[in-house]
C-alpha positions in Angstrom: -2.7 -16.7 4.8 -5.6 -17.5 2.9 -7.4 -15.4 0.0 -3.6 -12.9 0.0 -3.5 -12.7 -3.8 -7.2 -10.9 -3.9 -5.6 -8.3 -0.5 -2.5 -8.0 -2.6 -5.4 -6.4 -5.7 -7.3 -4.8 -3.5 -4.0 -2.4 -2.0 -2.6 -2.2 -4.9 -6.3 -1.3 -5.7 -6.7 1.7 -3.1 -2.9 2.7 -3.1 -3.6 3.7 -7.2 -6.8 5.2 -6.6 -5.4 7.4 -3.4 -2.2 8.2 -6.2 -4.5 9.2 -8.7 -7.2 11.7 -5.7 -4.0 12.9 -4.6 -2.4 14.0 -8.7 -6.1 15.5 -9.5 -7.3 19.1 -8.1 -9.5 20.2 -5.5 -11.9 18.2 -3.0 -10.1 15.3 -4.8 -7.2 16.1 -3.4 -8.0 16.4 0.1 -10.0 13.2 0.1 -6.5 11.4 -1.1 -4.7 13.2 1.0 -7.1 11.9 4.0 -6.6 8.5 2.6 -3.2 8.1 2.4 -2.6 9.4 6.3 -4.9 7.2 7.4 -3.3 4.0 5.4 0.4 5.5 7.2 -2.2 5.4 10.6 -2.6 1.9 10.4 0.6 1.6 9.0 2.0 2.5 11.8 -0.4 0.4 14.2 0.6 -2.4 12.1 4.4 -1.5 12.4 6.5 -2.8 10.5 10.7 -4.4 9.1 12.1 -6.4 12.6 9.4 -7.8 14.8 10.3 -6.6 18.1 8.4 -6.5 21.7 5.0 -4.8 21.0 4.8 -1.0 21.5 8.5 -0.5 23.4 10.7 2.2 23.0 12.9 0.1 20.6 9.8 -1.3 18.2 8.5 2.3 18.7 11.9 4.0 16.9 12.8 0.8 14.5 8.8 0.1 12.8 6.8 3.2 14.0 8.5 6.3 13.8 9.5 6.9 10.3 5.4 6.4 9.0 4.0 8.0 11.8 6.1 10.9 10.4 5.9 10.9 7.1 1.8 11.0 7.8 2.4 13.9 10.5 4.2 16.0 7.1 1.1 15.7 5.5 -1.7 17.7 7.9 0.4 21.0 6.1 -1.0 19.6 2.6 -4.7 19.7 3.9 -4.2 23.9 3.9 -3.4 24.4 0.6 -5.8 24.5 -2.9 -5.0 22.9 -5.5 -6.0 24.9 -8.1 -4.6 22.7 -10.9 -4.3 19.3 -11.1 -0.6 17.4 -12.6 -0.9 16.8 -15.8 -2.7 20.8 -16.2 1.0 21.9 -14.1 2.8 19.8 -16.3 1.0 21.0 -19.8 1.3 24.9 -18.7 5.6 24.7 -17.9 6.1 23.1 -20.9 4.5 25.8 -23.6 
């Protein structure tokens, strides 16, 4: 694959930005969650681990189910109001 280093670094930047958004507060958390869910849905489409016949039942169980479940488990977080960021929560807890 040409330019694999560029794409690997781009993916790292996107993942770090998503993580930083999720650790913040307010609307930024929702934006980070949306990016995370979309990324996991992309991984579900891409498939992972073991090569199988595409879109067979075994392929879905081995390569796609765990990622899809992780994306679905993030959906209830969209109903939560994130008033404080993780650093603020840790600072308040340590006082």
